C-alpha positions in Angstrom: 119.4 134.7 144.8 121.2 131.2 146.1 122.7 128.6 143.8 120.1 125.9 144.7 117.3 128.7 143.9 119.0 129.3 140.5 119.1 125.3 139.9 115.6 124.7 140.6 114.7 127.8 138.6 116.7 126.6 135.6 115.4 123.4 136.0 111.5 124.6 135.7 111.9 126.9 132.9 114.1 124.0 130.8 110.8 121.1 131.9 108.4 124.1 131.5 110.0 124.4 128.0 109.8 121.1 127.0 106.4 120.1 128.2 105.6 123.8 125.7 107.6 122.1 122.9 105.9 118.6 123.0 102.4 120.0 123.2 102.9 121.8 120.1 105.0 119.0 118.8 101.8 116.9 119.5 99.2 119.5 118.1 100.9 119.8 114.2 101.2 116.0 114.4 97.4 115.9 115.6 96.5 118.5 112.7 99.0 116.1 109.9 97.0 113.1 110.9 93.7 114.9 110.9 94.0 116.2 107.1 95.5 112.9 106.3 92.4 111.4 107.0 90.5 113.8 105.3 92.4 113.0 102.3 91.9 109.3 102.8 87.9 110.1 103.3 87.8 112.2 99.8 89.7 109.1 98.1 87.5 106.9 99.5 84.8 108.6 98.1 85.9 109.0 95.1 86.6 105.1 94.9 83.4 104.4 95.8 81.7 106.9 93.2 83.6 105.3 90.4 82.6 101.7 91.6 78.9 103.0 91.8 79.3 104.5 88.4 80.4 101.3 86.9 78.1 99.3 88.5 74.8 101.1 87.2 76.1 101.1 83.7 76.7 97.5 83.8 73.3 97.6 85.0 72.0 99.3 82.3 74.0 97.5 80.0 72.2 94.2 81.2 69.0 95.8 81.5 69.5 96.7 77.4 70.7 93.0 76.7 67.4 91.9 78.4 65.3 93.8 76.6 66.8 92.6 73.4 66.2 89.4 74.4 62.8 89.8 75.2 62.2 91.4 71.9 63.6 88.3 69.6 61.7 86.2 72.1 58.0 88.5 71.3 59.1 88.3 67.2 59.6 84.3 67.8 56.5 84.2 69.3 54.7 86.3 66.8 56.3 83.9 63.9 55.0 80.9 65.6 51.4 82.4 65.9 49.7 81.3 62.4 46.8 83.3 61.7 44.0 81.8 59.6 41.7 83.5 57.8 38.1 84.2 58.7 35.9 81.5 58.2 
């Protein structure tokens, strides 16, 4: 085999190896990014779940407060009604 053929073969093997190495590196990097995206999505879902639970509890508390206020106003209305005996 001549020297130029050996140099060409060496360059071709080196470039091919570099390309294969880069593809494997890029593939593992992409997998890592995808995995981090899944983790971020799960964290976001948990955060939304906690926010929704908090909002629901807040609404429940407000509903209870409104019911007690309504009950008090009903009691005041009943106290203000004067019952007159039948004639």
